C-alpha positions as CSV (number, residue, x, y, z in Angstrom):
1,X,103.5,120.3,95.4
2,X,101.5,117.3,94.3
3,X,98.7,118.5,92.0
4,X,96.6,116.0,90.1
5,X,95.0,116.2,86.7
6,X,96.4,118.5,84.0
7,X,98.7,120.4,86.3
8,X,100.3,117.1,87.4
9,X,100.6,116.1,83.8
10,X,102.3,119.4,83.0
11,X,104.8,118.9,85.7
12,X,105.5,115.4,84.3
13,X,106.2,117.0,80.9
14,X,108.4,119.7,82.5
15,X,110.4,117.0,84.3
16,X,110.8,115.1,81.0
17,X,111.9,118.2,79.1
18,X,114.5,119.1,81.6
19,X,115.8,115.5,81.7
20,X,115.9,115.4,77.9
21,X,117.7,118.8,77.6
22,X,120.4,117.8,80.1
23,X,121.1,114.5,78.2
24,X,120.8,116.1,74.8
25,X,123.3,118.8,75.5
26,X,125.7,116.3,77.0
27,X,125.5,113.8,74.1
28,X,125.3,116.5,71.5
29,X,129.0,117.2,72.1
30,X,129.8,113.4,72.5
31,X,133.4,113.3,71.2
32,X,134.5,116.1,73.5
33,X,132.5,115.1,76.7
34,X,134.2,113.1,79.4
35,X,132.6,109.8,80.4
36,X,132.0,110.9,84.0
37,X,130.1,114.0,82.8
38,X,127.9,111.7,80.7
39,X,127.2,109.4,83.7
40,X,126.3,112.4,85.9
41,X,123.9,113.7,83.2
42,X,122.2,110.3,82.9
43,X,121.8,110.0,86.7
44,X,120.3,113.5,86.9
45,X,118.0,112.7,84.0
46,X,116.9,109.4,85.5
47,X,116.1,111.1,88.8
48,X,114.1,113.8,87.1
49,X,112.3,111.5,84.8
50,X,111.2,109.3,87.7
51,X,110.4,112.2,89.9
52,X,112.8,111.1,92.7
53,X,113.9,113.9,95.0
54,X,112.9,116.3,92.3
55,X,113.9,119.7,94.0
56,X,117.4,118.2,94.7
57,X,117.7,116.7,91.2
58,X,116.6,120.0,89.6
59,X,119.2,121.9,91.7
60,X,121.8,119.4,90.6
61,X,120.8,120.0,87.0
62,X,121.4,123.7,87.5
63,X,124.8,123.1,89.0
64,X,125.6,120.6,86.2
65,X,124.7,123.1,83.5
66,X,126.8,125.8,85.2
67,X,129.7,123.4,85.5
68,X,129.5,122.2,81.9
69,X,129.0,125.6,80.4
70,X,131.5,127.6,82.4
71,X,134.1,125.0,83.1
72,X,134.2,123.0,79.9
73,X,132.6,125.3,77.4
74,X,130.2,122.7,76.1
75,X,127.0,123.9,74.6
76,X,125.8,127.5,74.1
77,X,124.9,130.1,76.7
78,X,121.4,130.4,75.6
79,X,120.7,126.7,75.9
80,X,122.3,126.6,79.3
81,X,120.2,129.5,80.5
82,X,117.0,127.9,79.3
83,X,117.7,124.6,81.0
84,X,118.7,126.4,84.2
85,X,115.4,128.4,84.2
86,X,113.4,125.3,83.5
87,X,115.2,123.5,86.3
88,X,114.6,126.4,88.7
89,X,110.9,126.3,87.9
90,X,110.8,122.6,88.5
91,X,112.6,122.9,91.8
92,X,110.2,125.6,93.0
93,X,107.0,123.8,91.7
94,X,107.8,120.3,92.8
95,X,107.4,116.9,91.2
96,X,103.6,116.6,90.9
97,X,101.5,113.5,91.6
98,X,102.8,111.4,88.8
99,X,106.2,110.8,90.4
100,X,108.0,108.7,93.0
101,X,108.0,111.7,95.3
102,X,104.2,112.0,94.9
103,X,103.9,108.3,95.8
104,X,106.2,108.6,98.9
105,X,105.3,112.0,100.2
106,X,102.0,112.8,98.4
107,X,98.7,113.8,99.7
108,X,97.5,112.0,102.8
109,X,94.4,112.3,105.0
110,X,95.5,113.2,108.5
111,X,92.9,112.5,111.2
112,X,93.6,114.2,114.5
113,X,92.2,112.7,117.6
114,X,89.8,114.9,119.6
115,X,91.4,116.8,122.5
């Protein structure tokens, strides 16, 4: 869940792309989008960008995309499916080392006392 090096950097880019896609889709339809939907999109994007509770934030991004696309008809189906698949991949892969989750819950050396 917390790979270092290039895989960790790839997860950082995946988090950034999902966060950008959620905000871009919301603000792409700015005149028709309600203010509370914009606020939710910004909160989800902030959590994903920082890597805070990444699996939960990615699941929230999936739910948000489903809500926006089905309930409000904002955006296209193809874009919503791509964002949902990227969010699912992020939820399953984890945040990577370069995140708040990596700092809080990352790799630790556990020394067990002898029996």
